[in-house]
N, C-alpha and C positions, 0 to 999 in steps of 0.2 A: 380433498385439498387440490385446488387447481394452481399449477405453477404459472405465474405471469411474468416473473423476472428471474433471470439468471445472473447471479453475482459471481463472476469468475475471476479468481486469482490468476495472475499471469505466470511469474517465474515458478517453475516446478509444478505447474498445474496445466494451464492451457498451452504454454510455450514448451517447445522441446529444449534440450539441454544447451543449445546455442544461444538461448535467451532472446531469440528474435523471430523464430518461425513456428508455424503450427502445421499439423498434419492435414492432409486432404480430408480425412474422415472427420476431424474436428471442425474444419471449415464447413463441411456439408451439414454437420449437426447444428452448427450455429445458424446457417441459412434456413434449415428446416424449422428450427425454433422460431425464427423471425417470421416465417411463413404462417405459423400458428399464432401470430400476434403476441409472442413472448419477447419481452425486452431483454436484450443481451447487454450486460453492463460490466466491463472490465473493472475489477476491484483490487487495487494494487497498492503496495507500499511505495511504488515508483512516483517520482514527480511527473507532472503532466508532460513536460517536454521530451521525456524519454519513454513514453508509452510505446509499445511495439506497433509498428506500422502494419504488420501482418494482421493485427486485430482491429486497430482504429480505422484503417482504410476500408474495412468492410462497410458497404453502404447501409447495412442494417444496424450498425453500432453507432449510437448517437450520444450516449452519456458514459462518463467514467468517474469512478471513485478513486481518488489519488492520495498519495502521501498518508496511507493508512486511515483514510477517512477525513483528513483535515480539509480537503477541497473536493467538491463534486462539480464537474464541468458538463456543459452541453458542448460536444466536440465540434460540431459544425460551425458554431458561432463563437466558441471559446468563452462563452458566458459562464460565470460561476453561479450555480443554482443552489449551493449550500456550502458553508464553510464553518470551521471551528479553529481559528488561528491562535497561535501563541502571540502575546503582546511583546513589545520591546522590553518592558519592565520584567516580564517573566523570563525572557531570553537572557537578559543581563543577570538576573538573579541566578539562573542556572549556570551560566558560564563562570561566574565568580566562585561557585562552590566546587567546581571541578578541579581535580589535581593538576598541578602545573605540568605542561608538556603534553597533555592528552590531545589526540587528534579529534577535532570538533568541526562540524560543518553546520552552516545555517542554510536551510532550504527555503527559498523565497522567490516567488514570481518566476518559476520555471528554471531557476539557476541554483547552483550549489556554491555557496561562498565559504572560503576558508582563509585563514590568515596567511599572508605572503610567505612568512618564514616556513610554515608547514608545506606550502605549495612548492617552494624551492627544494625542499628536502623529501618530497613525496616518494622518490625512488628508494629511500632508506626505510620506508614503512612497508610491512608485509600485508598490504591491502589486497582484498579479493581482486583477481584480474578483471572480472566483469565491472567491479566498482571503479577500478582504475580507468577503464574505457569510458565509463560514464563521466568521470571527472575530466578526462581529456576533451569530451564533447561539450559539457556545460559548466565545468568548474571555473570559478572566478576568484582570483586572489584579491584580498583587501589588506590594507596595512594593519589595522587593529579592529577587532570586533566592536569595541566600545564606540569608536568613532563611526563605524559603519551603521551600527544600530541607531545612533543618534539622528541619522538622516533618513531613516526608512519609516514606512508605515507599519501599523500593527497587523501585518498580514504574513507572519512567519508560519510556514507549514509545519516544520519540525526542526529539532536539533538532532543531528545524527552523530553518534559516537561509535564509528564502525570498528574500531580496533582498540580495545581496552586490555592492558596487560592482565593476565589471569589473576595475579596477586592483588590487583586493585579493583577488579570488577565487582566483587561481592560488596565491598565497602561503598563504591560508587552507587550501586543499586540501592543499598540501604539508605544512603543520604538522599538520593533523588525520590525514592518511594515515600519518604517521610514528608515530602512537600505536596500539599493538597492541590497545587496548581497543575501538576503534571500527570500524564498517563505514560506508561513505559511499555516498550516491547523488547524482550530479550531476543537478540539476533544470533546468539551463540558466541561470536567473537566480540560483540558490542551491545549497545543499547540505543534504541531510538526513543526520543522524548517528544511528546506532543502535549497540547493543552489537555487538561483534565476532561474526561468524557469522550475524547477522540478515539475512534476505532473504525474499522470497516463497517461494523454493525451500525454505529452512529451515522456514518456517511450514507449507507443505504436507507436508514430510517429518514434521514434528511431528504433524500431523493424521493422516497415515498410520500413525504409531506408535500414536496413540490408538486408531485403528480396530483395529490388530492386537491390542491389549489386550482388545478386545471381540470378538475372533475374526472380524473382518471383514478379509479379505485384499485389501488394495489397496497396491500398490507404485508407485514413481515411473514405472515402465514403463507403468502403466495410466492415466497422467495426460495429458490434452490441455490445454495451456495456451495462452491467447490474451493478447496484450499489444501495446503500442505504444511503450513508453518504456524508458529505461535501467534502471529498477528491475524490469523484466520480463526482462532479458536472461539472467540466471542460470537462471531456471526454464525459459525457452524452450529453452535449450541442453541442459538435463539431464533434462527430463521425457521421457515416451515420445514425444510429438509436440508440438513448439512451433510455433505459428502466429503470425506477425506480421500486424498490420493493414495495409491498404493505405495508411493515413495514418501509419504508424509512421515514426520517424526512420530514416534510412538504416542506421545501425549495427545497429539491431534487425532490420530486414529482412535484413541480410547474414548474421546468425548463426542466423536461424530456419530450421526445416526446410521451411516452406511460408509463402506469403504469400497472404492473402485480400483481399477488397475493403475499402474504408474503413468506419469506424464509421457514417458517414451513408449507406452503400449496403448495409446489412445484411451487412457482412463477418463479424460474429460468428455470425449465424444460418447463413450459408453454410458457414462452417468447421465448425460443429456438425453440420450436415446431411451434409456431405461426409465428415468424418473420424470422427464418433462414432456416428451413427445407423445402424441396420441397413439 
């Protein structure tokens, strides 16, 4: 098996715990992979506009899988080369069945939209500090989701429910998982909702298909994927070689073909060096 593409999760994998920087050893491993004509592709749950510059600014990084596979970009041109969007109808359906008062976000065209009432009260919610920083950067309040959706295109990347009260989460999951239109990711404190079939695996497959159209022969057997969270499980299981981080949750380590060191101990660099480089 020849590795031709690295599908690299960002937070908890390539990135250090500050969510923005990478170690020098990881940087050098990425450059060495690129020198051997291995494509390096960030594969993240993040929306495009907040991908880490420490990775995307590297001249050898040209593509990115974003929003859990909903959109794949050519970074230099910002061209979408693959997408699997939620429609307005699907988003409306989802929002109508959620419990009243639940924090909900629409991820759309590089911005995160939420209703103005929630935006004004955001300090009262126990949101993850990193997520709060992201909202301060790209959050956009709108009066009502129904009115906002009526004027947008069918290009919704995902609906994020980052903070569901524990006593409600099981029922919300049950209701949403019964809808065939949706794919779900359990984030611990919440749920991310994408269009059915959307995943990092689907995004990387879409990118491989794009390459095939350009006469570049890369299949999933040629992919080395690294990850630490539930949204990485499908690609870790079905790519050529799926490697879990040492800091990955137990379920992810259990299904991976190999386990490396933690993100803070150069685990990503070690995996690239061991499994991808000559």
